[in-house]
mmCIF file as Biopython writes it, N, C-alpha, C and O atoms, coordinates in Angstrom:
data_model
#
loop_
_atom_site.group_PDB
_atom_site.id
_atom_site.type_symbol
_atom_site.label_atom_id
_atom_site.label_alt_id
_atom_site.label_comp_id
_atom_site.label_asym_id
_atom_site.label_entity_id
_atom_site.label_seq_id
_atom_site.pdbx_PDB_ins_code
_atom_site.Cartn_x
_atom_site.Cartn_y
_atom_site.Cartn_z
_atom_site.occupancy
_atom_site.B_iso_or_equiv
_atom_site.auth_seq_id
_atom_site.auth_asym_id
_atom_site.pdbx_PDB_model_num
ATOM 1   N N  . MET A ? 1  ? 0.464  -1.219  0.020   1.0 0.0 1  A 1 
ATOM 2   C CA . MET A ? 1  ? 0.121  0.023   -0.125  1.0 0.0 1  A 1 
ATOM 3   C C  . MET A ? 1  ? 0.938  1.216   0.041   1.0 0.0 1  A 1 
ATOM 4   O O  . MET A ? 1  ? 0.777  2.212   -0.663  1.0 0.0 1  A 1 
ATOM 5   N N  . GLU A ? 2  ? 1.840  1.129   0.990   1.0 0.0 2  A 1 
ATOM 6   C CA . GLU A ? 2  ? 3.019  2.218   0.743   1.0 0.0 2  A 1 
ATOM 7   C C  . GLU A ? 2  ? 3.808  2.690   -0.677  1.0 0.0 2  A 1 
ATOM 8   O O  . GLU A ? 2  ? 4.159  3.792   -1.098  1.0 0.0 2  A 1 
ATOM 9   N N  . ALA A ? 3  ? 3.898  1.539   -1.119  1.0 0.0 3  A 1 
ATOM 10  C CA . ALA A ? 3  ? 4.645  1.895   -2.633  1.0 0.0 3  A 1 
ATOM 11  C C  . ALA A ? 3  ? 3.170  2.291   -3.491  1.0 0.0 3  A 1 
ATOM 12  O O  . ALA A ? 3  ? 3.107  3.462   -3.864  1.0 0.0 3  A 1 
ATOM 13  N N  . ASN A ? 4  ? 2.504  1.787   -3.679  1.0 0.0 4  A 1 
ATOM 14  C CA . ASN A ? 4  ? 0.841  3.330   -4.141  1.0 0.0 4  A 1 
ATOM 15  C C  . ASN A ? 4  ? 0.617  4.580   -3.581  1.0 0.0 4  A 1 
ATOM 16  O O  . ASN A ? 4  ? 0.138  5.664   -3.915  1.0 0.0 4  A 1 
ATOM 17  N N  . LYS A ? 5  ? 0.942  4.246   -2.966  1.0 0.0 5  A 1 
ATOM 18  C CA . LYS A ? 5  ? 0.643  6.315   -2.188  1.0 0.0 5  A 1 
ATOM 19  C C  . LYS A ? 5  ? 2.100  7.067   -2.768  1.0 0.0 5  A 1 
ATOM 20  O O  . LYS A ? 5  ? 2.163  8.274   -3.002  1.0 0.0 5  A 1 
ATOM 21  N N  . LYS A ? 6  ? 3.391  5.986   -2.971  1.0 0.0 6  A 1 
ATOM 22  C CA . LYS A ? 6  ? 4.640  7.254   -3.348  1.0 0.0 6  A 1 
ATOM 23  C C  . LYS A ? 6  ? 4.117  6.776   -4.630  1.0 0.0 6  A 1 
ATOM 24  O O  . LYS A ? 6  ? 4.824  7.536   -5.291  1.0 0.0 6  A 1 
ATOM 25  N N  . TRP A ? 7  ? 3.490  6.169   -5.476  1.0 0.0 7  A 1 
ATOM 26  C CA . TRP A ? 7  ? 3.575  6.231   -7.513  1.0 0.0 7  A 1 
ATOM 27  C C  . TRP A ? 7  ? 2.450  7.381   -7.410  1.0 0.0 7  A 1 
ATOM 28  O O  . TRP A ? 7  ? 2.500  8.319   -8.205  1.0 0.0 7  A 1 
ATOM 29  N N  . LEU A ? 8  ? 1.576  7.322   -6.568  1.0 0.0 8  A 1 
ATOM 30  C CA . LEU A ? 8  ? 0.197  8.130   -6.144  1.0 0.0 8  A 1 
ATOM 31  C C  . LEU A ? 8  ? 0.797  9.867   -6.519  1.0 0.0 8  A 1 
ATOM 32  O O  . LEU A ? 8  ? 0.406  10.727  -7.308  1.0 0.0 8  A 1 
ATOM 33  N N  . SER A ? 9  ? 1.520  9.828   -5.867  1.0 0.0 9  A 1 
ATOM 34  C CA . SER A ? 9  ? 1.980  11.361  -5.261  1.0 0.0 9  A 1 
ATOM 35  C C  . SER A ? 9  ? 3.125  11.471  -6.466  1.0 0.0 9  A 1 
ATOM 36  O O  . SER A ? 9  ? 4.297  11.589  -6.107  1.0 0.0 9  A 1 
ATOM 37  N N  . LEU A ? 10 ? 2.908  11.446  -7.454  1.0 0.0 10 A 1 
ATOM 38  C CA . LEU A ? 10 ? 3.862  12.069  -8.301  1.0 0.0 10 A 1 
ATOM 39  C C  . LEU A ? 10 ? 3.158  12.558  -9.568  1.0 0.0 10 A 1 
ATOM 40  O O  . LEU A ? 10 ? 2.216  11.837  -9.896  1.0 0.0 10 A 1 
ATOM 41  N N  . PRO A ? 11 ? 3.359  13.474  -10.256 1.0 0.0 11 A 1 
ATOM 42  C CA . PRO A ? 11 ? 2.209  14.082  -11.229 1.0 0.0 11 A 1 
ATOM 43  C C  . PRO A ? 11 ? 1.722  12.678  -12.766 1.0 0.0 11 A 1 
ATOM 44  O O  . PRO A ? 11 ? 2.271  11.838  -13.479 1.0 0.0 11 A 1 
ATOM 45  N N  . LYS A ? 12 ? 0.563  13.188  -12.536 1.0 0.0 12 A 1 
ATOM 46  C CA . LYS A ? 12 ? -0.019 11.810  -13.961 1.0 0.0 12 A 1 
ATOM 47  C C  . LYS A ? 12 ? 1.253  11.767  -14.717 1.0 0.0 12 A 1 
ATOM 48  O O  . LYS A ? 12 ? 2.136  10.910  -14.695 1.0 0.0 12 A 1 
ATOM 49  N N  . ASP A ? 13 ? 1.139  13.194  -15.587 1.0 0.0 13 A 1 
ATOM 50  C CA . ASP A ? 13 ? 2.516  13.294  -16.723 1.0 0.0 13 A 1 
ATOM 51  C C  . ASP A ? 13 ? 3.449  12.604  -16.195 1.0 0.0 13 A 1 
ATOM 52  O O  . ASP A ? 13 ? 3.486  11.740  -17.071 1.0 0.0 13 A 1 
ATOM 53  N N  . ILE A ? 14 ? 4.314  12.257  -15.391 1.0 0.0 14 A 1 
ATOM 54  C CA . ILE A ? 14 ? 5.626  11.823  -15.225 1.0 0.0 14 A 1 
ATOM 55  C C  . ILE A ? 14 ? 5.429  10.434  -15.196 1.0 0.0 14 A 1 
ATOM 56  O O  . ILE A ? 14 ? 6.120  9.591   -15.767 1.0 0.0 14 A 1 
ATOM 57  N N  . ARG A ? 15 ? 4.034  10.177  -14.202 1.0 0.0 15 A 1 
ATOM 58  C CA . ARG A ? 15 ? 3.600  8.331   -14.836 1.0 0.0 15 A 1 
ATOM 59  C C  . ARG A ? 15 ? 3.955  7.971   -15.524 1.0 0.0 15 A 1 
ATOM 60  O O  . ARG A ? 15 ? 4.925  7.220   -15.621 1.0 0.0 15 A 1 
ATOM 61  N N  . SER A ? 16 ? 2.650  8.776   -16.958 1.0 0.0 16 A 1 
ATOM 62  C CA . SER A ? 16 ? 2.891  8.477   -18.022 1.0 0.0 16 A 1 
ATOM 63  C C  . SER A ? 16 ? 4.188  8.485   -18.844 1.0 0.0 16 A 1 
ATOM 64  O O  . SER A ? 16 ? 4.326  7.888   -19.911 1.0 0.0 16 A 1 
ATOM 65  N N  . GLN A ? 17 ? 4.942  9.083   -18.350 1.0 0.0 17 A 1 
ATOM 66  C CA . GLN A ? 17 ? 6.176  9.117   -19.142 1.0 0.0 17 A 1 
ATOM 67  C C  . GLN A ? 17 ? 6.925  7.977   -18.339 1.0 0.0 17 A 1 
ATOM 68  O O  . GLN A ? 17 ? 7.473  7.304   -19.212 1.0 0.0 17 A 1 
ATOM 69  N N  . LEU A ? 18 ? 7.162  7.532   -17.326 1.0 0.0 18 A 1 
ATOM 70  C CA . LEU A ? 18 ? 7.913  6.523   -16.551 1.0 0.0 18 A 1 
ATOM 71  C C  . LEU A ? 18 ? 7.090  5.230   -16.732 1.0 0.0 18 A 1 
ATOM 72  O O  . LEU A ? 18 ? 7.495  4.237   -16.127 1.0 0.0 18 A 1 
ATOM 73  N N  . ILE A ? 19 ? 6.126  5.139   -17.393 1.0 0.0 19 A 1 
ATOM 74  C CA . ILE A ? 19 ? 5.363  3.810   -18.299 1.0 0.0 19 A 1 
ATOM 75  C C  . ILE A ? 19 ? 6.005  3.377   -19.374 1.0 0.0 19 A 1 
ATOM 76  O O  . ILE A ? 19 ? 6.370  2.269   -19.766 1.0 0.0 19 A 1 
ATOM 77  N N  . GLY A ? 20 ? 6.080  4.533   -19.804 1.0 0.0 20 A 1 
ATOM 78  C CA . GLY A ? 20 ? 5.957  4.478   -21.635 1.0 0.0 20 A 1 
ATOM 79  C C  . GLY A ? 20 ? 7.843  4.309   -21.719 1.0 0.0 20 A 1 
ATOM 80  O O  . GLY A ? 20 ? 8.159  4.085   -22.888 1.0 0.0 20 A 1 
ATOM 81  N N  . ASN A ? 21 ? 9.118  4.370   -20.746 1.0 0.0 21 A 1 
ATOM 82  C CA . ASN A ? 21 ? 9.955  4.547   -20.689 1.0 0.0 21 A 1 
ATOM 83  C C  . ASN A ? 21 ? 11.024 3.102   -20.050 1.0 0.0 21 A 1 
ATOM 84  O O  . ASN A ? 21 ? 12.042 3.152   -19.359 1.0 0.0 21 A 1 
ATOM 85  N N  . VAL A ? 22 ? 10.473 2.210   -20.475 1.0 0.0 22 A 1 
ATOM 86  C CA . VAL A ? 22 ? 11.502 0.804   -19.425 1.0 0.0 22 A 1 
ATOM 87  C C  . VAL A ? 22 ? 12.009 -0.283  -20.445 1.0 0.0 22 A 1 
ATOM 88  O O  . VAL A ? 22 ? 11.235 -0.986  -21.096 1.0 0.0 22 A 1 
ATOM 89  N N  . PHE A ? 23 ? 13.357 -0.356  -20.524 1.0 0.0 23 A 1 
ATOM 90  C CA . PHE A ? 23 ? 14.196 -0.886  -20.980 1.0 0.0 23 A 1 
ATOM 91  C C  . PHE A ? 23 ? 13.445 -2.453  -21.475 1.0 0.0 23 A 1 
ATOM 92  O O  . PHE A ? 23 ? 12.553 -2.809  -20.705 1.0 0.0 23 A 1 
ATOM 93  N N  . CYS A ? 24 ? 13.562 -2.860  -21.986 1.0 0.0 24 A 1 
ATOM 94  C CA . CYS A ? 24 ? 13.251 -4.963  -22.430 1.0 0.0 24 A 1 
ATOM 95  C C  . CYS A ? 24 ? 14.293 -4.998  -23.021 1.0 0.0 24 A 1 
ATOM 96  O O  . CYS A ? 24 ? 14.516 -4.173  -23.907 1.0 0.0 24 A 1 
ATOM 97  N N  . SER A ? 25 ? 15.435 -6.208  -22.601 1.0 0.0 25 A 1 
ATOM 98  C CA . SER A ? 25 ? 16.307 -7.127  -22.727 1.0 0.0 25 A 1 
ATOM 99  C C  . SER A ? 25 ? 16.340 -7.587  -24.079 1.0 0.0 25 A 1 
ATOM 100 O O  . SER A ? 25 ? 17.277 -7.666  -24.874 1.0 0.0 25 A 1 
ATOM 101 N N  . ASN A ? 26 ? 14.992 -7.909  -24.190 1.0 0.0 26 A 1 
ATOM 102 C CA . ASN A ? 26 ? 14.734 -8.871  -25.834 1.0 0.0 26 A 1 
ATOM 103 C C  . ASN A ? 26 ? 14.753 -7.916  -26.590 1.0 0.0 26 A 1 
ATOM 104 O O  . ASN A ? 26 ? 15.727 -7.819  -27.337 1.0 0.0 26 A 1 
ATOM 105 N N  . CYS A ? 27 ? 13.616 -6.828  -26.653 1.0 0.0 27 A 1 
ATOM 106 C CA . CYS A ? 27 ? 14.375 -5.564  -27.486 1.0 0.0 27 A 1 
ATOM 107 C C  . CYS A ? 27 ? 15.166 -4.901  -27.910 1.0 0.0 27 A 1 
ATOM 108 O O  . CYS A ? 27 ? 15.413 -4.409  -29.011 1.0 0.0 27 A 1 
ATOM 109 N N  . LEU A ? 28 ? 15.767 -4.894  -26.550 1.0 0.0 28 A 1 
ATOM 110 C CA . LEU A ? 28 ? 16.662 -4.379  -26.604 1.0 0.0 28 A 1 
ATOM 111 C C  . LEU A ? 28 ? 16.520 -2.758  -26.834 1.0 0.0 28 A 1 
ATOM 112 O O  . LEU A ? 28 ? 17.342 -2.207  -27.567 1.0 0.0 28 A 1 
ATOM 113 N N  . ASP A ? 29 ? 15.487 -2.000  -26.214 1.0 0.0 29 A 1 
ATOM 114 C CA . ASP A ? 29 ? 15.016 -0.672  -26.699 1.0 0.0 29 A 1 
ATOM 115 C C  . ASP A ? 29 ? 13.694 -0.374  -25.450 1.0 0.0 29 A 1 
ATOM 116 O O  . ASP A ? 29 ? 12.930 -1.288  -25.142 1.0 0.0 29 A 1 
ATOM 117 N N  . ALA A ? 30 ? 13.587 1.008   -24.835 1.0 0.0 30 A 1 
ATOM 118 C CA . ALA A ? 30 ? 12.777 1.472   -24.427 1.0 0.0 30 A 1 
ATOM 119 C C  . ALA A ? 30 ? 11.185 1.064   -24.626 1.0 0.0 30 A 1 
ATOM 120 O O  . ALA A ? 30 ? 10.818 1.265   -25.784 1.0 0.0 30 A 1 
ATOM 121 N N  . VAL A ? 31 ? 10.562 0.744   -24.096 1.0 0.0 31 A 1 
ATOM 122 C CA . VAL A ? 31 ? 9.637  -0.072  -24.289 1.0 0.0 31 A 1 
ATOM 123 C C  . VAL A ? 31 ? 7.685  0.909   -23.082 1.0 0.0 31 A 1 
ATOM 124 O O  . VAL A ? 31 ? 7.580  1.821   -22.262 1.0 0.0 31 A 1 
ATOM 125 N N  . THR A ? 32 ? 6.839  0.092   -23.652 1.0 0.0 32 A 1 
ATOM 126 C CA . THR A ? 32 ? 5.672  0.297   -22.632 1.0 0.0 32 A 1 
ATOM 127 C C  . THR A ? 32 ? 5.375  -0.433  -21.728 1.0 0.0 32 A 1 
ATOM 128 O O  . THR A ? 32 ? 4.755  -1.446  -22.051 1.0 0.0 32 A 1 
ATOM 129 N N  . ILE A ? 33 ? 5.734  -0.192  -20.043 1.0 0.0 33 A 1 
ATOM 130 C CA . ILE A ? 33 ? 5.316  -1.862  -19.070 1.0 0.0 33 A 1 
ATOM 131 C C  . ILE A ? 33 ? 3.457  -2.038  -19.330 1.0 0.0 33 A 1 
ATOM 132 O O  . ILE A ? 33 ? 2.633  -1.252  -18.864 1.0 0.0 33 A 1 
ATOM 133 N N  . THR A ? 34 ? 3.305  -2.607  -19.725 1.0 0.0 34 A 1 
ATOM 134 C CA . THR A ? 34 ? 1.780  -3.402  -19.120 1.0 0.0 34 A 1 
ATOM 135 C C  . THR A ? 34 ? 1.937  -3.972  -17.772 1.0 0.0 34 A 1 
ATOM 136 O O  . THR A ? 34 ? 2.848  -3.539  -17.067 1.0 0.0 34 A 1 
ATOM 137 N N  . ASP A ? 35 ? 1.105  -4.953  -17.305 1.0 0.0 35 A 1 
ATOM 138 C CA . ASP A ? 35 ? 0.215  -5.520  -16.859 1.0 0.0 35 A 1 
ATOM 139 C C  . ASP A ? 35 ? 1.313  -5.340  -15.609 1.0 0.0 35 A 1 
ATOM 140 O O  . ASP A ? 35 ? 1.955  -6.369  -15.400 1.0 0.0 35 A 1 
ATOM 141 N N  . PHE A ? 36 ? 1.566  -4.451  -14.929 1.0 0.0 36 A 1 
ATOM 142 C CA . PHE A ? 36 ? 2.356  -3.970  -14.426 1.0 0.0 36 A 1 
ATOM 143 C C  . PHE A ? 36 ? 2.009  -3.849  -12.417 1.0 0.0 36 A 1 
ATOM 144 O O  . PHE A ? 36 ? 0.950  -3.309  -12.096 1.0 0.0 36 A 1 
ATOM 145 N N  . ILE A ? 37 ? 2.601  -4.177  -11.700 1.0 0.0 37 A 1 
ATOM 146 C CA . ILE A ? 37 ? 2.543  -3.781  -10.447 1.0 0.0 37 A 1 
ATOM 147 C C  . ILE A ? 37 ? 3.475  -3.215  -9.482  1.0 0.0 37 A 1 
ATOM 148 O O  . ILE A ? 37 ? 4.690  -3.281  -9.664  1.0 0.0 37 A 1 
ATOM 149 N N  . ILE A ? 38 ? 2.903  -2.609  -8.363  1.0 0.0 38 A 1 
ATOM 150 C CA . ILE A ? 38 ? 4.082  -1.332  -7.685  1.0 0.0 38 A 1 
ATOM 151 C C  . ILE A ? 38 ? 4.561  -1.920  -6.385  1.0 0.0 38 A 1 
ATOM 152 O O  . ILE A ? 38 ? 3.967  -2.015  -5.311  1.0 0.0 38 A 1 
ATOM 153 N N  . VAL A ? 39 ? 5.547  -2.223  -6.668  1.0 0.0 39 A 1 
ATOM 154 C CA . VAL A ? 39 ? 6.470  -2.984  -5.198  1.0 0.0 39 A 1 
ATOM 155 C C  . VAL A ? 39 ? 6.644  -1.980  -4.529  1.0 0.0 39 A 1 
ATOM 156 O O  . VAL A ? 39 ? 6.327  -0.990  -5.188  1.0 0.0 39 A 1 
ATOM 157 N N  . ASP A ? 40 ? 7.208  -1.584  -2.924  1.0 0.0 40 A 1 
ATOM 158 C CA . ASP A ? 40 ? 8.618  -1.389  -2.510  1.0 0.0 40 A 1 
ATOM 159 C C  . ASP A ? 40 ? 9.706  -1.344  -2.762  1.0 0.0 40 A 1 
ATOM 160 O O  . ASP A ? 40 ? 10.151 -2.387  -2.284  1.0 0.0 40 A 1 
ATOM 161 N N  . HIS A ? 41 ? 10.278 -0.966  -3.087  1.0 0.0 41 A 1 
ATOM 162 C CA . HIS A ? 41 ? 11.832 -1.181  -3.306  1.0 0.0 41 A 1 
ATOM 163 C C  . HIS A ? 41 ? 12.563 0.411   -2.229  1.0 0.0 41 A 1 
ATOM 164 O O  . HIS A ? 41 ? 12.069 1.534   -2.123  1.0 0.0 41 A 1 
ATOM 165 N N  . PRO A ? 42 ? 13.817 -0.131  -1.625  1.0 0.0 42 A 1 
ATOM 166 C CA . PRO A ? 42 ? 14.526 0.643   -1.199  1.0 0.0 42 A 1 
ATOM 167 C C  . PRO A ? 42 ? 15.017 2.379   -1.712  1.0 0.0 42 A 1 
ATOM 168 O O  . PRO A ? 42 ? 15.478 3.418   -1.239  1.0 0.0 42 A 1 
ATOM 169 N N  . SER A ? 43 ? 14.672 1.952   -2.633  1.0 0.0 43 A 1 
ATOM 170 C CA . SER A ? 43 ? 15.224 3.374   -3.226  1.0 0.0 43 A 1 
ATOM 171 C C  . SER A ? 43 ? 13.901 4.488   -3.786  1.0 0.0 43 A 1 
ATOM 172 O O  . SER A ? 43 ? 14.082 5.583   -4.318  1.0 0.0 43 A 1 
ATOM 173 N N  . GLY A ? 44 ? 12.993 4.043   -3.579  1.0 0.0 44 A 1 
ATOM 174 C CA . GLY A ? 44 ? 11.245 4.709   -4.081  1.0 0.0 44 A 1 
ATOM 175 C C  . GLY A ? 44 ? 10.362 3.333   -4.174  1.0 0.0 44 A 1 
ATOM 176 O O  . GLY A ? 44 ? 9.947  2.661   -3.230  1.0 0.0 44 A 1 
ATOM 177 N N  . VAL A ? 45 ? 10.221 3.143   -5.324  1.0 0.0 45 A 1 
ATOM 178 C CA . VAL A ? 45 ? 8.915  2.170   -6.043  1.0 0.0 45 A 1 
ATOM 179 C C  . VAL A ? 45 ? 9.598  1.013   -6.683  1.0 0.0 45 A 1 
ATOM 180 O O  . VAL A ? 45 ? 10.804 1.179   -6.504  1.0 0.0 45 A 1 
ATOM 181 N N  . LEU A ? 46 ? 9.429  0.166   -7.196  1.0 0.0 46 A 1 
ATOM 182 C CA . LEU A ? 46 ? 9.633  -0.673  -8.443  1.0 0.0 46 A 1 
ATOM 183 C C  . LEU A ? 46 ? 8.279  -1.386  -9.054  1.0 0.0 46 A 1 
ATOM 184 O O  . LEU A ? 46 ? 7.528  -2.248  -8.597  1.0 0.0 46 A 1 
ATOM 185 N N  . LEU A ? 47 ? 8.299  -0.643  -10.290 1.0 0.0 47 A 1 
ATOM 186 C CA . LEU A ? 47 ? 6.744  -0.980  -11.460 1.0 0.0 47 A 1 
ATOM 187 C C  . LEU A ? 47 ? 7.618  -2.413  -11.850 1.0 0.0 47 A 1 
ATOM 188 O O  . LEU A ? 47 ? 8.717  -2.211  -12.365 1.0 0.0 47 A 1 
ATOM 189 N N  . LYS A ? 48 ? 7.184  -3.929  -11.627 1.0 0.0 48 A 1 
ATOM 190 C CA . LYS A ? 48 ? 7.212  -5.131  -12.861 1.0 0.0 48 A 1 
ATOM 191 C C  . LYS A ? 48 ? 5.963  -5.370  -13.141 1.0 0.0 48 A 1 
ATOM 192 O O  . LYS A ? 48 ? 5.018  -5.424  -12.354 1.0 0.0 48 A 1 
ATOM 193 N N  . GLY A ? 49 ? 5.969  -5.564  -14.689 1.0 0.0 49 A 1 
ATOM 194 C CA . GLY A ? 49 ? 5.259  -5.793  -15.558 1.0 0.0 49 A 1 
ATOM 195 C C  . GLY A ? 49 ? 5.651  -6.692  -16.850 1.0 0.0 49 A 1 
ATOM 196 O O  . GLY A ? 49 ? 6.604  -7.448  -16.666 1.0 0.0 49 A 1 
ATOM 197 N N  . LYS A ? 50 ? 5.238  -6.707  -17.724 1.0 0.0 50 A 1 
ATOM 198 C CA . LYS A ? 50 ? 5.316  -7.442  -18.947 1.0 0.0 50 A 1 
ATOM 199 C C  . LYS A ? 50 ? 5.712  -5.786  -20.191 1.0 0.0 50 A 1 
ATOM 200 O O  . LYS A ? 50 ? 5.327  -4.631  -20.011 1.0 0.0 50 A 1 
ATOM 201 N N  . CYS A ? 51 ? 6.341  -6.186  -21.037 1.0 0.0 51 A 1 
ATOM 202 C CA . CYS A ? 51 ? 7.128  -5.752  -22.144 1.0 0.0 51 A 1 
ATOM 203 C C  . CYS A ? 51 ? 5.499  -5.709  -23.444 1.0 0.0 51 A 1 
ATOM 204 O O  . CYS A ? 51 ? 4.973  -6.616  -24.089 1.0 0.0 51 A 1 
ATOM 205 N N  . LYS A ? 52 ? 5.142  -4.026  -23.321 1.0 0.0 52 A 1 
ATOM 206 C CA . LYS A ? 52 ? 4.088  -4.385  -24.473 1.0 0.0 52 A 1 
ATOM 207 C C  . LYS A ? 52 ? 4.079  -4.262  -25.964 1.0 0.0 52 A 1 
ATOM 208 O O  . LYS A ? 52 ? 3.148  -3.673  -26.515 1.0 0.0 52 A 1 
ATOM 209 N N  . ASN A ? 53 ? 5.063  -4.786  -26.648 1.0 0.0 53 A 1 
ATOM 210 C CA . ASN A ? 53 ? 5.752  -5.682  -27.187 1.0 0.0 53 A 1 
ATOM 211 C C  . ASN A ? 53 ? 6.132  -6.354  -27.866 1.0 0.0 53 A 1 
ATOM 212 O O  . ASN A ? 53 ? 5.978  -6.435  -29.085 1.0 0.0 53 A 1 
ATOM 213 N N  . CYS A ? 54 ? 6.698  -6.949  -27.164 1.0 0.0 54 A 1 
ATOM 214 C CA . CYS A ? 54 ? 7.270  -8.718  -26.797 1.0 0.0 54 A 1 
ATOM 215 C C  . CYS A ? 54 ? 6.877  -9.731  -25.870 1.0 0.0 54 A 1 
ATOM 216 O O  . CYS A ? 54 ? 6.952  -10.923 -26.167 1.0 0.0 54 A 1 
ATOM 217 N N  . GLY A ? 55 ? 6.305  -9.172  -24.342 1.0 0.0 55 A 1 
ATOM 218 C CA . GLY A ? 55 ? 6.102  -9.759  -23.321 1.0 0.0 55 A 1 
ATOM 219 C C  . GLY A ? 55 ? 6.569  -10.225 -22.677 1.0 0.0 55 A 1 
ATOM 220 O O  . GLY A ? 55 ? 6.133  -11.104 -21.934 1.0 0.0 55 A 1 
ATOM 221 N N  . ASN A ? 56 ? 8.065  -9.616  -22.765 1.0 0.0 56 A 1 
ATOM 222 C CA . ASN A ? 56 ? 8.868  -9.942  -21.756 1.0 0.0 56 A 1 
ATOM 223 C C  . ASN A ? 56 ? 8.797  -9.421  -20.738 1.0 0.0 56 A 1 
ATOM 224 O O  . ASN A ? 56 ? 8.056  -8.438  -20.754 1.0 0.0 56 A 1 
ATOM 225 N N  . GLU A ? 57 ? 9.474  -9.750  -19.365 1.0 0.0 57 A 1 
ATOM 226 C CA . GLU A ? 57 ? 9.019  -9.626  -18.200 1.0 0.0 57 A 1 
ATOM 227 C C  . GLU A ? 57 ? 10.665 -8.596  -18.270 1.0 0.0 57 A 1 
ATOM 228 O O  . GLU A ? 57 ? 11.808 -8.953  -18.555 1.0 0.0 57 A 1 
ATOM 229 N N  . VAL A ? 58 ? 10.002 -6.998  -17.799 1.0 0.0 58 A 1 
ATOM 230 C CA . VAL A ? 58 ? 10.573 -5.942  -17.542 1.0 0.0 58 A 1 
ATOM 231 C C  . VAL A ? 58 ? 10.267 -5.182  -16.429 1.0 0.0 58 A 1 
ATOM 232 O O  . VAL A ? 58 ? 9.077  -4.969  -16.193 1.0 0.0 58 A 1 
ATOM 233 N N  . ALA A ? 59 ? 11.218 -4.683  -15.618 1.0 0.0 59 A 1 
ATOM 234 C CA . ALA A ? 59 ? 10.721 -3.867  -14.653 1.0 0.0 59 A 1 
ATOM 235 C C  . ALA A ? 59 ? 11.437 -2.337  -14.749 1.0 0.0 59 A 1 
ATOM 236 O O  . ALA A ? 59 ? 11.687 -1.972  -15.898 1.0 0.0 59 A 1 
ATOM 237 N N  . ARG A ? 60 ? 11.741 -1.536  -13.806 1.0 0.0 60 A 1 
ATOM 238 C CA . ARG A ? 60 ? 12.075 -0.072  -13.842 1.0 0.0 60 A 1 
ATOM 239 C C  . ARG A ? 60 ? 12.009 0.706   -12.152 1.0 0.0 60 A 1 
ATOM 240 O O  . ARG A ? 60 ? 11.025 1.317   -11.735 1.0 0.0 60 A 1 
ATOM 241 N N  . VAL A ? 61 ? 13.044 0.535   -11.529 1.0 0.0 61 A 1 
ATOM 242 C CA . VAL A ? 61 ? 13.106 1.777   -10.061 1.0 0.0 61 A 1 
ATOM 243 C C  . VAL A ? 61 ? 12.691 3.125   -10.343 1.0 0.0 61 A 1 
ATOM 244 O O  . VAL A ? 61 ? 13.129 3.817   -11.263 1.0 0.0 61 A 1 
ATOM 245 N N  . VAL A ? 62 ? 11.634 3.528   -9.317  1.0 0.0 62 A 1 
ATOM 246 C CA . VAL A ? 62 ? 11.507 4.803   -9.618  1.0 0.0 62 A 1 
ATOM 247 C C  . VAL A ? 62 ? 12.043 5.234   -8.364  1.0 0.0 62 A 1 
ATOM 248 O O  . VAL A ? 62 ? 11.588 4.726   -7.339  1.0 0.0 62 A 1 
ATOM 249 N N  . GLU A ? 63 ? 12.988 6.136   -8.294  1.0 0.0 63 A 1 
ATOM 250 C CA . GLU A ? 63 ? 13.601 6.683   -7.268  1.0 0.0 63 A 1 
ATOM 251 C C  . GLU A ? 63 ? 12.550 7.836   -6.520  1.0 0.0 63 A 1 
ATOM 252 O O  . GLU A ? 63 ? 11.608 8.393   -7.084  1.0 0.0 63 A 1 
ATOM 253 N N  . ALA A ? 64 ? 12.852 7.972   -5.525  1.0 0.0 64 A 1 
ATOM 254 C CA . ALA A ? 64 ? 11.968 8.871   -4.339  1.0 0.0 64 A 1 
ATOM 255 C C  . ALA A ? 64 ? 12.743 9.931   -4.367  1.0 0.0 64 A 1 
ATOM 256 O O  . ALA A ? 64 ? 13.971 9.904   -4.444  1.0 0.0 64 A 1 
ATOM 257 N N  . GLU A ? 65 ? 11.770 11.291  -4.283  1.0 0.0 65 A 1 
ATOM 258 C CA . GLU A ? 65 ? 12.895 12.567  -4.011  1.0 0.0 65 A 1 
ATOM 259 C C  . GLU A ? 65 ? 12.921 12.985  -2.484  1.0 0.0 65 A 1 
ATOM 260 O O  . GLU A ? 65 ? 11.894 13.427  -1.970  1.0 0.0 65 A 1 
ATOM 261 N N  . GLU A ? 66 ? 13.919 12.868  -1.862  1.0 0.0 66 A 1 
ATOM 262 C CA . GLU A ? 66 ? 13.902 12.939  0.147   1.0 0.0 66 A 1 
ATOM 263 C C  . GLU A ? 66 ? 13.849 14.964  -0.019  1.0 0.0 66 A 1 
ATOM 264 O O  . GLU A ? 66 ? 13.822 15.667  0.991   1.0 0.0 66 A 1 
#
């Protein structure tokens, strides 16, 4: 629940940019993450989901500003 609060505290446009800029090791490019969950991470939050293009598992750490 805390991770979700951190995620929702970011402006909507920033969240959209982050969702659309996740590296996929299969596509070797920045892709859009789909079907993701938000979990706590020591640096902020972690988005874990799938690549929109190929379905490969992808993740992105979103660092919290202190």
